[in-house]
Structures are given as C-alpha cells and as structure tokens.
C-alpha positions as CSV (number, residue, x, y, z in Angstrom):
1,M,-64.4,94.3,-25.6
2,R,-67.3,96.0,-23.7
3,N,-69.5,96.5,-26.9
4,L,-68.9,92.8,-27.5
5,I,-70.1,91.9,-23.7
6,G,-73.0,94.2,-24.8
7,K,-73.8,92.2,-27.7
8,H,-73.5,88.8,-25.7
9,N,-76.2,90.6,-22.7
10,P,-78.6,92.0,-24.7
11,W,-81.1,91.7,-21.9
12,W,-79.3,94.5,-20.2
13,S,-80.6,96.9,-22.2
14,G,-84.1,95.4,-22.8
15,A,-83.4,93.5,-26.4
16,R,-84.5,90.3,-27.2
17,D,-81.7,87.5,-27.4
18,I,-81.8,86.1,-31.0
19,V,-81.2,82.5,-29.6
20,I,-84.2,82.4,-27.8
21,E,-86.2,83.9,-31.1
22,K,-84.6,81.3,-33.2
23,W,-85.9,78.9,-30.5
24,E,-89.1,80.3,-30.7
25,K,-89.6,79.9,-34.1
26,S,-88.3,76.4,-34.2
27,K,-91.3,73.6,-35.5
28,I,-90.0,71.1,-32.9
29,K,-89.0,72.7,-29.5
30,W,-88.6,71.8,-26.0
31,V,-87.1,73.2,-22.8
32,P,-84.3,70.6,-21.7
33,E,-84.8,69.0,-18.6
34,W,-80.8,69.4,-17.5
35,I,-81.5,73.0,-17.0
36,K,-83.2,72.1,-13.8
37,D,-80.2,70.3,-12.3
38,I,-78.1,73.4,-12.6
39,S,-77.5,75.2,-8.6
40,L,-78.0,78.8,-8.7
41,K,-77.5,79.1,-4.8
42,P,-74.1,81.2,-4.3
43,F,-71.8,79.8,-4.1
44,S,-71.6,77.3,-6.9
45,L,-69.4,76.3,-9.8
46,N,-71.2,74.2,-12.4
47,F,-69.7,72.3,-15.2
48,V,-72.3,71.6,-18.1
49,V,-70.5,69.4,-20.6
50,G,-71.6,67.7,-23.8
51,P,-71.0,67.5,-27.9
52,R,-71.2,70.4,-30.1
53,Q,-74.3,71.2,-31.6
54,I,-76.2,69.3,-28.8
55,G,-78.0,72.4,-27.3
56,K,-76.2,74.1,-24.5
57,T,-75.8,77.2,-25.5
58,T,-79.9,77.3,-26.7
59,G,-80.2,75.2,-22.8
60,L,-78.7,78.0,-20.9
61,K,-80.6,81.3,-22.7
62,L,-83.6,79.6,-22.0
63,L,-82.7,79.5,-18.1
64,I,-81.7,83.0,-18.4
65,H,-84.8,83.9,-20.0
66,K,-86.5,81.9,-17.0
67,M,-84.2,84.0,-14.4
68,L,-84.9,87.4,-15.6
69,K,-88.4,87.3,-14.7
70,N,-87.3,87.2,-10.5
71,I,-83.5,88.8,-11.2
72,E,-82.5,92.3,-12.1
73,S,-80.7,91.9,-15.8
74,E,-77.5,93.2,-14.6
75,E,-76.8,90.1,-12.5
76,I,-76.7,87.9,-15.0
77,F,-73.6,87.8,-17.3
78,Y,-73.2,85.4,-20.3
79,F,-70.5,85.2,-22.6
80,N,-69.3,82.8,-25.5
81,C,-65.6,82.2,-24.9
82,D,-64.9,81.2,-28.5
83,F,-64.4,84.9,-28.8
84,T,-61.4,84.9,-26.2
85,P,-58.8,83.3,-28.1
86,D,-56.4,83.2,-24.9
87,I,-56.0,83.3,-21.0
88,H,-55.1,87.3,-20.7
89,S,-58.2,87.6,-22.6
90,L,-60.8,85.6,-20.5
91,K,-58.7,87.7,-17.2
92,K,-59.8,90.7,-19.1
93,L,-63.4,89.5,-19.7
94,I,-64.2,88.6,-16.2
95,D,-62.2,91.6,-14.9
96,T,-64.3,93.9,-16.6
97,Y,-67.7,92.6,-15.9
98,L,-66.4,92.4,-11.9
99,Q,-65.8,96.2,-12.4
100,F,-69.3,96.6,-13.5
101,K,-70.2,94.5,-10.9
102,R,-68.8,97.0,-8.5
103,A,-69.9,99.9,-10.3
104,K,-73.6,98.6,-10.1
105,K,-72.8,97.5,-6.7
106,L,-74.5,94.3,-7.3
107,T,-74.4,91.6,-4.3
108,T,-74.6,88.1,-6.3
109,S,-74.2,87.7,-10.0
110,Y,-74.8,84.6,-12.3
111,I,-71.8,84.3,-14.5
112,F,-72.5,82.0,-17.6
113,L,-69.1,81.1,-19.4
114,D,-69.9,79.3,-22.6
115,E,-67.5,77.1,-24.3
116,I,-64.7,77.7,-22.5
117,T,-62.5,74.9,-23.3
118,S,-61.7,77.2,-26.2
119,V,-59.5,78.6,-24.1
120,P,-55.9,77.0,-23.0
121,E,-55.3,76.8,-19.4
122,W,-58.9,78.5,-18.8
123,W,-58.9,77.3,-15.3
124,R,-55.8,79.2,-13.6
125,I,-58.0,82.4,-13.9
126,I,-61.1,81.0,-12.5
127,K,-59.2,78.9,-9.8
128,G,-57.1,82.1,-9.0
129,Y,-60.0,84.3,-8.8
130,I,-62.2,81.5,-6.5
131,D,-59.2,81.4,-4.0
132,L,-59.0,85.1,-3.9
133,G,-62.9,85.1,-3.0
134,L,-63.9,86.8,-5.9
135,F,-66.8,84.9,-6.7
136,G,-67.7,84.1,-3.0
137,K,-71.4,85.2,-3.1
138,D,-71.8,84.5,-7.2
139,V,-72.6,81.4,-9.4
140,L,-70.5,80.2,-12.1
141,T,-71.7,77.8,-15.0
142,I,-68.8,76.6,-17.4
143,T,-69.8,75.0,-20.4
144,G,-67.5,72.7,-22.5
145,S,-67.9,70.6,-25.7
146,S,-65.1,68.1,-24.6
147,S,-64.1,66.3,-21.9
148,L,-60.6,66.1,-23.3
149,K,-59.6,69.2,-21.0
150,L,-62.8,69.8,-18.9
151,K,-62.9,66.8,-17.5
152,G,-59.4,66.6,-16.6
153,E,-59.4,69.9,-15.2
154,T,-62.6,70.2,-13.0
155,E,-60.2,67.6,-10.7
156,L,-58.0,70.9,-9.8
157,F,-61.5,72.5,-8.2
158,P,-61.3,70.3,-4.9
159,G,-63.0,72.3,-2.2
160,R,-64.1,74.9,-4.7
161,R,-67.4,74.0,-6.1
162,G,-69.4,75.0,-3.5
163,K,-73.1,73.6,-4.2
164,G,-72.0,73.1,-7.9
165,K,-72.7,70.3,-9.9
166,T,-71.8,68.3,-13.1
167,I,-74.1,67.8,-15.9
168,L,-73.7,66.0,-18.7
169,V,-75.7,66.9,-21.6
170,K,-76.6,64.0,-23.8
171,P,-78.4,63.7,-26.8
172,L,-82.2,63.0,-27.0
173,S,-83.2,59.0,-26.1
174,F,-85.8,57.5,-28.2
175,R,-88.3,58.0,-25.3
176,Q,-87.5,61.7,-24.7
177,F,-87.7,61.9,-28.8
178,L,-91.2,60.5,-28.5
179,K,-92.1,63.3,-26.0
180,V,-91.0,66.2,-27.4
181,H,-93.5,64.8,-30.5
182,G,-96.2,64.6,-27.8
183,V,-96.1,60.9,-27.0
184,K,-95.7,60.7,-23.7
185,I,-94.7,57.4,-22.3
186,E,-95.7,56.4,-18.5
187,T,-93.2,53.4,-16.9
188,T,-93.2,51.4,-13.6
189,G,-89.9,50.1,-14.2
190,N,-91.3,46.6,-14.9
191,L,-89.5,46.5,-18.3
192,E,-92.1,43.3,-19.6
193,R,-95.1,44.9,-18.1
194,D,-94.1,48.4,-19.5
195,M,-93.9,47.1,-23.0
196,E,-96.9,45.2,-23.2
197,S,-99.0,48.4,-21.9
198,L,-97.7,50.2,-25.4
199,L,-99.7,47.8,-27.6
200,G,-102.3,50.6,-28.6
201,K,-99.2,52.5,-29.5
202,V,-97.4,50.3,-31.6
203,D,-97.9,51.8,-34.9
204,K,-97.1,55.4,-34.1
205,I,-94.1,54.5,-31.8
206,T,-92.8,52.0,-34.9
207,D,-93.3,55.2,-37.5
208,F,-91.7,57.7,-35.0
209,F,-88.8,55.3,-34.3
210,H,-88.0,55.3,-38.4
211,V,-87.7,59.2,-38.0
212,Y,-85.4,58.8,-34.8
213,L,-83.0,56.6,-37.0
214,A,-82.3,59.4,-39.7
215,T,-82.4,62.4,-37.0
216,G,-80.8,60.8,-33.9
217,G,-81.1,63.2,-30.9
218,F,-79.6,66.5,-31.9
219,P,-82.3,69.7,-32.1
220,L,-81.2,71.0,-35.7
221,S,-81.3,67.3,-37.4
222,I,-84.7,66.6,-35.3
223,N,-85.8,70.3,-36.7
224,Q,-84.6,68.8,-40.8
225,D,-82.2,71.8,-40.7
226,P,-80.4,71.4,-44.1
227,T,-76.8,72.7,-42.6
228,A,-77.3,70.2,-39.6
229,E,-74.7,67.7,-40.7
230,E,-72.3,70.6,-41.7
231,Q,-72.4,72.3,-38.9
232,F,-71.3,69.2,-36.8
233,I,-68.8,68.4,-39.1
234,A,-67.1,71.7,-38.5
235,S,-67.3,71.8,-35.3
236,F,-66.3,68.0,-34.6
237,E,-63.0,68.7,-37.2
238,G,-62.5,71.7,-35.0
239,E,-62.3,69.7,-32.0
240,I,-60.3,67.1,-33.3
241,L,-57.5,69.7,-34.4
242,K,-57.6,71.3,-31.0
243,A,-56.8,68.1,-29.8
244,R,-53.8,67.8,-32.2
245,K,-54.9,64.5,-34.1
246,N,-54.5,64.3,-37.9
247,L,-57.7,64.5,-39.4
248,Q,-57.4,61.9,-42.3
249,L,-56.2,59.5,-39.7
250,T,-59.6,60.2,-37.8
251,K,-61.3,59.6,-40.7
252,E,-59.2,55.9,-41.5
253,I,-60.1,55.2,-37.6
254,I,-63.7,55.8,-38.0
255,S,-64.2,54.1,-41.3
256,S,-62.3,51.2,-40.2
257,L,-65.2,51.3,-37.2
258,L,-67.9,51.6,-39.7
259,R,-66.6,48.9,-41.7
260,K,-66.0,46.3,-39.3
261,A,-69.1,46.9,-37.0
262,P,-70.6,45.3,-35.0
263,S,-67.7,43.1,-34.5
264,P,-65.5,42.9,-31.3
265,L,-62.6,44.7,-31.7
266,S,-58.9,45.0,-30.7
267,F,-56.9,48.1,-31.2
268,S,-54.6,46.5,-33.3
269,T,-56.7,44.8,-35.6
270,I,-57.8,48.2,-36.4
271,G,-54.5,49.6,-36.4
272,R,-53.4,46.9,-38.7
273,D,-56.1,47.9,-41.0
274,V,-55.1,51.5,-41.0
275,G,-51.3,51.2,-41.2
276,V,-50.6,52.4,-37.3
277,S,-49.9,51.5,-34.0
278,Y,-52.4,49.8,-31.4
279,K,-51.1,52.9,-29.3
280,T,-52.2,55.4,-32.0
281,V,-55.5,53.7,-32.2
282,Q,-56.1,53.2,-28.9
283,D,-55.2,57.3,-28.3
284,Y,-57.4,58.3,-31.6
285,I,-60.4,55.9,-29.6
286,E,-60.0,57.7,-26.5
287,V,-60.3,61.2,-28.2
288,L,-63.5,59.9,-29.8
289,R,-64.4,58.6,-26.6
290,N,-63.9,61.9,-24.7
291,L,-65.6,63.8,-27.6
292,F,-69.1,62.0,-26.6
293,I,-68.7,60.2,-30.3
294,V,-68.2,56.4,-29.3
295,D,-68.0,54.3,-26.2
296,T,-66.9,51.1,-25.6
297,A,-68.2,47.5,-24.1
298,F,-66.1,45.2,-22.2
299,H,-66.4,41.5,-22.6
300,K,-68.1,40.2,-19.5
301,W,-69.5,36.9,-18.3
302,K,-71.3,36.5,-14.7
303,N,-68.7,39.1,-12.6
304,K,-65.8,39.1,-14.7
305,V,-64.8,42.1,-17.1
306,T,-62.5,40.5,-19.4
307,W,-60.4,44.1,-19.6
308,R,-58.0,42.7,-22.3
309,K,-60.3,41.2,-24.7
310,E,-61.5,42.3,-27.8
311,K,-64.3,45.5,-27.2
312,K,-67.3,46.4,-28.6
313,I,-67.0,50.1,-29.7
314,F,-70.5,51.9,-30.6
315,F,-71.3,55.5,-31.6
316,L,-73.5,57.3,-29.0
317,D,-76.3,58.5,-31.3
318,Q,-77.5,57.7,-34.8
319,F,-77.4,61.4,-36.3
320,I,-73.6,61.1,-35.3
321,A,-73.1,57.8,-37.0
322,N,-75.1,58.8,-40.4
323,T,-73.2,62.3,-39.9
324,L,-69.9,60.5,-40.0
325,S,-70.7,57.8,-42.3
326,M,-71.3,60.5,-45.2
327,W,-68.2,62.1,-43.8
328,C,-65.9,59.3,-44.5
329,G,-67.8,57.7,-47.2
330,E,-68.0,54.6,-45.4
331,K,-71.0,52.4,-45.3
332,Y,-72.3,50.2,-42.1
333,L,-74.3,47.0,-41.5
334,E,-78.1,47.6,-40.9
335,S,-77.4,45.1,-37.7
336,A,-74.6,47.6,-36.2
337,M,-77.2,50.3,-36.4
338,Y,-79.5,48.5,-33.7
339,E,-77.2,47.4,-31.8
340,W,-75.6,50.9,-31.4
341,I,-78.6,52.5,-30.2
342,V,-79.5,49.4,-27.9
343,Q,-76.1,49.9,-26.4
344,S,-76.3,53.7,-26.2
345,H,-79.2,54.0,-24.5
346,L,-78.2,51.0,-21.8
347,Q,-75.1,53.1,-21.3
348,R,-77.3,56.3,-20.8
349,K,-79.3,54.5,-18.1
350,F,-76.7,51.8,-16.2
351,N,-73.5,53.9,-17.4
352,S,-71.2,50.9,-17.6
353,I,-72.2,47.9,-20.5
354,Y,-71.0,44.7,-21.5
355,Y,-70.9,42.2,-23.9
356,F,-70.6,38.2,-24.3
357,R,-69.5,35.5,-26.5
358,N,-68.7,32.2,-26.4
359,S,-70.8,29.6,-28.0
360,F,-73.4,32.0,-28.4
361,E,-73.3,36.1,-28.1
362,I,-75.2,38.3,-25.9
363,D,-75.1,41.7,-27.4
364,C,-75.7,43.8,-24.5
365,I,-75.1,43.3,-20.5
366,A,-75.8,46.0,-18.1
367,D,-77.2,45.7,-14.6
368,N,-79.1,42.4,-14.6
369,L,-80.0,42.9,-18.4
370,K,-79.1,40.7,-21.3
371,I,-79.8,41.8,-24.4
372,E,-79.5,40.5,-28.2
373,V,-80.7,42.5,-30.9
374,K,-81.8,39.8,-33.7
375,I,-83.6,41.9,-36.4
376,G,-83.5,38.5,-38.4
377,K,-84.8,35.3,-37.2
378,P,-82.4,34.0,-34.1
379,H,-80.2,31.2,-35.6
380,R,-79.5,29.7,-32.0
381,K,-81.1,29.1,-28.6
382,Y,-80.4,31.8,-25.9
383,P,-80.4,31.0,-22.3
384,K,-83.8,31.8,-20.8
385,N,-82.6,35.2,-19.1
386,V,-81.7,36.8,-22.5
387,T,-84.3,38.9,-24.1
388,I,-84.3,39.0,-27.7
389,L,-85.2,42.4,-29.8
390,D,-86.2,42.0,-33.0
391,H,-87.9,44.6,-35.7
392,E,-91.1,44.7,-33.7
393,T,-89.9,44.9,-30.0
394,L,-86.8,47.0,-30.1
395,P,-89.1,50.3,-30.4
396,L,-90.8,49.2,-27.7
397,F,-88.0,48.6,-25.5
398,L,-86.4,51.9,-26.2
399,A,-89.1,53.8,-25.5
400,V,-89.6,52.5,-21.8
401,I,-85.9,51.9,-21.2
402,T,-84.8,55.5,-20.3
C-alpha cells in the first residue's frame, strides 16, 4: 500500500506527474474552469461528478500542480480508488495517510479520492471519520463517474459538507470548444444581437462546428486520440456491469433510441421494440441518465407539463452518440443529431427542457426560448415567438447560448 501511495503522489519525492506531462504534450489543451469551483477552505467535502474520460483526473492534477506552488507537497494526498477493491482497502488507505500526517505534524491536508464509486459503501468510512473529527481541518475532494451511487449517497452527509461544493463536469459546449481553439465569443445576453455580431466569423465558426460534430466535447476525441472510442466503450461497459445491467439489453435499448430519434417515445414503445417490459426500459434509461449518457425532455405547453406523454430522449454529447452508434451498429438521422446538440446545450444552461407537439411541433422549450431545428425548409408556419434554426444559424446559436 505504501509503495502504491508513493506512486500516486510523485510530488512528495520531487518527481513529475505523468498526467501533467501527458497534458503538456497534448496538441489542444486547456485548464478546465470547474477546478476553480472546488472549495479549498477547511473543512470542506467536495463532490466532483461526471462521465469517465471527461478529464476529471486531469483537472484534479492540474489543480494540485497549481497548489504545489504555495502548499507543502506532503499536505496534498491523491489516490485513484480503482486500486481499492473494497471498503477495508479504503480504510487502510486513509489510515495510512492519517498516520503519515501525524508523523509529519501536518495541520491541514488536501485529500483527493478519485473515482471513489469504485468502492462499495465507500461513504461509511468517509462519514464515520468526519463524525469522529478526523478531517476537521482538512479538505476532501471526492470524484465519481456515475451518479448512480454518488448522488444518492451524498444525501447521507447532511451538515457534514462544511464549505464543500458539488461540481458537475460536462463535455465542452460548442462555445467552450471554440475557446480552446482560440476563438473567443463575447456575449451580452441578447440572443439575436449576439448571433448578429458573429457575422464576420461565420465561416470560421461553421468550419469548427463540423469538427465539433465529429469530436464532441471530450478531451481525447478533441485531440484525435485513436483510442478515444475504445477507452470510452471500455469505461461505459464497466459502469453498466457495476450497475448490474445486461450489456446486450443495454445495446438493444440504445439501438432503439438511435433508430427512432428524434421522435418522442414511451418506455412501452421501446419495450415492445426490444421485447421487455416498460419497467425494465425505464430502469435502463435511468441508468443511462445517471451515467450522463442521455437525458429526457417532457411534453409541455404554456405552464403545464404532461409527465405521462411520450418523452424525447437525447444524447448529451455528440462523441457519446457517435461512439455508441458504432458500438451498437445502428445509425441515426441527421435531423436527430442536430436536435440532440440543441437539447443538450439548452439543458446545460436551463437544467430542464421540454418539447411541444400538436398541430405543429416545437423541438425545444427552455425558459422563455422556443426552438425548432429545421435543417431543410420548414413545412409549416410557426408562432412568431418560435426561433427556427437551420444549417446557417445553428452554429451561431450554439456559439452564444452557453
């Protein structure tokens, strides 16, 4: 254990961190903005959640790299909990560092436990040690790849978070994608005016949008790593198995989503398509939501949400959709792809999004925005307050919305 701890914390011996070295060699690199939101004031218990391969570990290592300029190296402890198979190993790990801390007479420590959801019932140790006052002057930052357990178990820490925060790490939005490629977009909050202000950059923004359609917002895919898809699928399959779900059935349900998108769907419709009950489909979709793969838009008109009506189920990133399409061997419509991108961006900004369908359809409703994505010519008239996005205006809209 001690040897493994040393390898996880190379800065204790003055060695360079391999994660930082790899980041520095990346062609396209950025310091994620979310690391600024982590509370470093004792006592804090931070939770950082997001899908695998999204760059949580790299973000933590970049934060540690910055902290080392002002903090003694041995006050910073990092460990990837994929190496701790059970709660006993986790307890031994923490006990070993706390003994080290006492021996070094350290007052405050910054403890980073990465991918802690790999450890069943991890929260028992953390909660118990907080209650015993063992972390009273420390900062704990815990990450997890799925909210299957993490979001449910954070509720077990009432009054135990101190100054800590919960941070959701998402794939880069198109605006963020432009920024890391050197195209900075200034906005005023006025959607129409902001889109009009980009007329001089239309060609550049459109070119980058076509790249974004292929890479999405994941670091490996943005850097055209040839193993990006393989690594994502391996991690995804691991999370599905940890959730005790069947891989083949997961593949069939995702295939059904891809095949039927962008039409609204019921769980029963998908169930009939793959030969299982609507309850089973509902359970699997919830798993995919908690793994940050998909989300749902409910039917809404005016202020009334029709919860039982068919839902629009959309993918949260284009790289995810592309990779799972390849995994399933199922193609999707171009119209679905554009709609998913708008839905995911609006969901990022407004949290909840909806749709409407009657004599006409509105693809996305969020706050005061009503958006219809029409890559071809609109076949009917829409109310005046509905914004129609086409090939030309879609990239501009995404560049200013979030």
